[in-house]
C-alpha beads as a LAMMPS data file, in Angstrom:
LAMMPS data file: protein, C-alpha beads

154 atoms
153 bonds

1 atom types
1 bond types

-500.0 500.0 xlo xhi
-500.0 500.0 ylo yhi
-500.0 500.0 zlo zhi

Masses

1 110.0

Atoms # bond

1 1 1 187.848 37.194 -43.935
2 1 1 191.124 36.123 -45.595
3 1 1 190.954 34.849 -49.157
4 1 1 192.742 31.663 -48.246
5 1 1 193.817 29.641 -45.254
6 1 1 195.573 31.356 -42.387
7 1 1 198.996 30.045 -43.324
8 1 1 199.080 32.278 -46.417
9 1 1 197.996 35.344 -44.475
10 1 1 200.654 34.686 -41.845
11 1 1 203.265 34.615 -44.599
12 1 1 202.524 38.163 -45.775
13 1 1 205.771 40.051 -45.142
14 1 1 205.605 43.416 -43.434
15 1 1 206.271 46.607 -45.399
16 1 1 209.870 47.002 -44.208
17 1 1 210.672 43.392 -45.053
18 1 1 209.166 43.780 -48.529
19 1 1 211.245 46.915 -49.099
20 1 1 214.409 45.020 -48.149
21 1 1 213.478 42.161 -50.480
22 1 1 212.903 44.594 -53.346
23 1 1 216.268 46.252 -52.664
24 1 1 218.047 42.891 -52.735
25 1 1 216.138 41.513 -55.723
26 1 1 216.269 44.824 -57.559
27 1 1 213.007 44.140 -59.361
28 1 1 209.503 45.419 -58.900
29 1 1 207.009 42.531 -58.878
30 1 1 203.719 43.215 -60.677
31 1 1 200.678 40.971 -60.974
32 1 1 198.732 41.728 -64.168
33 1 1 195.185 40.439 -63.926
34 1 1 192.052 40.137 -66.047
35 1 1 189.047 39.894 -63.710
36 1 1 185.557 38.802 -64.595
37 1 1 184.188 37.665 -67.909
38 1 1 186.236 39.993 -70.109
39 1 1 188.059 37.848 -72.655
40 1 1 190.101 40.542 -74.411
41 1 1 193.650 40.361 -73.116
42 1 1 195.752 41.968 -75.841
43 1 1 196.155 45.198 -73.840
44 1 1 197.083 43.308 -70.669
45 1 1 199.719 41.342 -72.560
46 1 1 201.154 44.515 -74.116
47 1 1 201.413 46.147 -70.676
48 1 1 202.923 42.991 -69.191
49 1 1 205.581 43.008 -71.916
50 1 1 206.327 46.710 -71.425
51 1 1 206.745 46.213 -67.673
52 1 1 209.047 43.220 -68.261
53 1 1 211.069 45.179 -70.819
54 1 1 211.471 47.893 -68.164
55 1 1 213.065 45.338 -65.824
56 1 1 210.067 44.405 -63.702
57 1 1 209.063 40.888 -62.828
58 1 1 205.536 40.298 -64.147
59 1 1 203.108 37.571 -63.157
60 1 1 200.226 37.395 -65.651
61 1 1 197.204 35.621 -64.174
62 1 1 195.379 34.910 -67.404
63 1 1 191.711 35.460 -68.184
64 1 1 188.576 35.234 -66.043
65 1 1 190.114 35.708 -62.611
66 1 1 187.989 36.327 -59.527
67 1 1 188.967 39.094 -57.107
68 1 1 189.861 36.359 -54.616
69 1 1 192.214 34.685 -57.095
70 1 1 193.877 37.994 -57.956
71 1 1 194.494 38.887 -54.314
72 1 1 195.740 35.404 -53.492
73 1 1 198.201 35.634 -56.387
74 1 1 199.374 39.055 -55.195
75 1 1 199.966 37.628 -51.713
76 1 1 201.682 34.443 -52.881
77 1 1 203.895 36.300 -55.336
78 1 1 204.692 39.083 -52.825
79 1 1 203.656 41.642 -55.425
80 1 1 204.552 45.305 -55.164
81 1 1 201.770 46.233 -57.580
82 1 1 198.631 44.809 -59.151
83 1 1 197.599 45.927 -62.618
84 1 1 193.975 45.226 -63.414
85 1 1 192.877 45.239 -67.051
86 1 1 189.125 45.472 -67.416
87 1 1 186.996 46.195 -70.451
88 1 1 183.730 44.549 -69.400
89 1 1 182.168 47.496 -67.587
90 1 1 182.271 45.663 -64.245
91 1 1 185.081 47.835 -62.869
92 1 1 182.900 49.431 -60.162
93 1 1 182.108 45.977 -58.781
94 1 1 185.335 44.036 -59.276
95 1 1 187.975 46.666 -58.453
96 1 1 186.449 47.722 -55.099
97 1 1 186.256 44.047 -54.135
98 1 1 189.948 43.571 -54.963
99 1 1 190.838 46.625 -52.858
100 1 1 188.698 45.327 -49.992
101 1 1 190.363 41.905 -50.087
102 1 1 193.837 43.426 -50.156
103 1 1 192.987 45.430 -47.012
104 1 1 191.422 42.415 -45.293
105 1 1 194.587 40.418 -45.936
106 1 1 196.964 43.097 -44.675
107 1 1 198.503 44.000 -48.024
108 1 1 197.061 47.450 -48.507
109 1 1 200.555 48.747 -49.387
110 1 1 200.337 47.034 -52.788
111 1 1 199.974 49.655 -55.529
112 1 1 196.820 49.066 -57.595
113 1 1 196.500 50.428 -61.123
114 1 1 193.603 49.888 -63.493
115 1 1 193.497 50.017 -67.262
116 1 1 190.584 49.795 -69.638
117 1 1 187.484 51.575 -70.811
118 1 1 186.581 53.457 -67.654
119 1 1 184.509 56.654 -67.669
120 1 1 186.128 59.696 -66.011
121 1 1 183.581 59.786 -63.165
122 1 1 184.256 56.130 -62.387
123 1 1 188.027 56.698 -62.596
124 1 1 187.707 59.475 -59.999
125 1 1 185.675 57.191 -57.727
126 1 1 188.210 54.362 -58.099
127 1 1 191.008 56.746 -57.091
128 1 1 189.000 57.764 -54.013
129 1 1 188.714 54.080 -53.104
130 1 1 192.476 53.606 -53.287
131 1 1 193.439 52.938 -56.903
132 1 1 196.757 54.689 -57.531
133 1 1 196.285 55.216 -61.273
134 1 1 193.718 54.692 -64.013
135 1 1 194.785 54.406 -67.648
136 1 1 192.457 54.461 -70.629
137 1 1 192.814 53.006 -74.103
138 1 1 195.796 54.417 -75.944
139 1 1 197.773 55.369 -72.819
140 1 1 201.467 55.225 -73.697
141 1 1 203.166 52.184 -72.218
142 1 1 206.066 54.405 -71.126
143 1 1 203.643 56.473 -69.035
144 1 1 202.344 53.334 -67.321
145 1 1 205.858 52.003 -66.693
146 1 1 206.995 55.325 -65.209
147 1 1 203.868 55.554 -63.074
148 1 1 204.325 52.060 -61.620
149 1 1 208.005 52.700 -60.899
150 1 1 207.202 55.969 -59.149
151 1 1 204.222 54.651 -57.209
152 1 1 206.077 51.579 -55.932
153 1 1 209.111 53.660 -54.944
154 1 1 206.911 56.067 -52.987

Bonds

1 1 1 2
2 1 2 3
3 1 3 4
4 1 4 5
5 1 5 6
6 1 6 7
7 1 7 8
8 1 8 9
9 1 9 10
10 1 10 11
11 1 11 12
12 1 12 13
13 1 13 14
14 1 14 15
15 1 15 16
16 1 16 17
17 1 17 18
18 1 18 19
19 1 19 20
20 1 20 21
21 1 21 22
22 1 22 23
23 1 23 24
24 1 24 25
25 1 25 26
26 1 26 27
27 1 27 28
28 1 28 29
29 1 29 30
30 1 30 31
31 1 31 32
32 1 32 33
33 1 33 34
34 1 34 35
35 1 35 36
36 1 36 37
37 1 37 38
38 1 38 39
39 1 39 40
40 1 40 41
41 1 41 42
42 1 42 43
43 1 43 44
44 1 44 45
45 1 45 46
46 1 46 47
47 1 47 48
48 1 48 49
49 1 49 50
50 1 50 51
51 1 51 52
52 1 52 53
53 1 53 54
54 1 54 55
55 1 55 56
56 1 56 57
57 1 57 58
58 1 58 59
59 1 59 60
60 1 60 61
61 1 61 62
62 1 62 63
63 1 63 64
64 1 64 65
65 1 65 66
66 1 66 67
67 1 67 68
68 1 68 69
69 1 69 70
70 1 70 71
71 1 71 72
72 1 72 73
73 1 73 74
74 1 74 75
75 1 75 76
76 1 76 77
77 1 77 78
78 1 78 79
79 1 79 80
80 1 80 81
81 1 81 82
82 1 82 83
83 1 83 84
84 1 84 85
85 1 85 86
86 1 86 87
87 1 87 88
88 1 88 89
89 1 89 90
90 1 90 91
91 1 91 92
92 1 92 93
93 1 93 94
94 1 94 95
95 1 95 96
96 1 96 97
97 1 97 98
98 1 98 99
99 1 99 100
100 1 100 101
101 1 101 102
102 1 102 103
103 1 103 104
104 1 104 105
105 1 105 106
106 1 106 107
107 1 107 108
108 1 108 109
109 1 109 110
110 1 110 111
111 1 111 112
112 1 112 113
113 1 113 114
114 1 114 115
115 1 115 116
116 1 116 117
117 1 117 118
118 1 118 119
119 1 119 120
120 1 120 121
121 1 121 122
122 1 122 123
123 1 123 124
124 1 124 125
125 1 125 126
126 1 126 127
127 1 127 128
128 1 128 129
129 1 129 130
130 1 130 131
131 1 131 132
132 1 132 133
133 1 133 134
134 1 134 135
135 1 135 136
136 1 136 137
137 1 137 138
138 1 138 139
139 1 139 140
140 1 140 141
141 1 141 142
142 1 142 143
143 1 143 144
144 1 144 145
145 1 145 146
146 1 146 147
147 1 147 148
148 1 148 149
149 1 149 150
150 1 150 151
151 1 151 152
152 1 152 153
153 1 153 154
């Protein structure tokens, strides 16, 4: 079931079209999101700034976003990647739901990365579900920037 009315879903560009847009625009578009009740957004803002400084266009959703809101933003903004910052411990509930909604809305080519306090076993499970990269506290911003650039280009 789409997260919003059919007119939004019908506006989702195909992969080839998105690649052409990116080539013309020259910028990777990243949605940075804070799902759930987690109110600590310093890390998300630092990553958003690092991505912007690296030449990417960043859309920061703000705090307390639902998976539906995050996916709708990714669709409306024609995002190449979604960065999810989560410290609440709800990553095994919220992230799979975001991945599910992306698939249901035909945007499974969007690169999903997750940052936060995520145990190694959970990080492995998230990767199996389709998360491209998981970054813990203290991950260098340059590593995250390089990862997003490489993952979107691939």
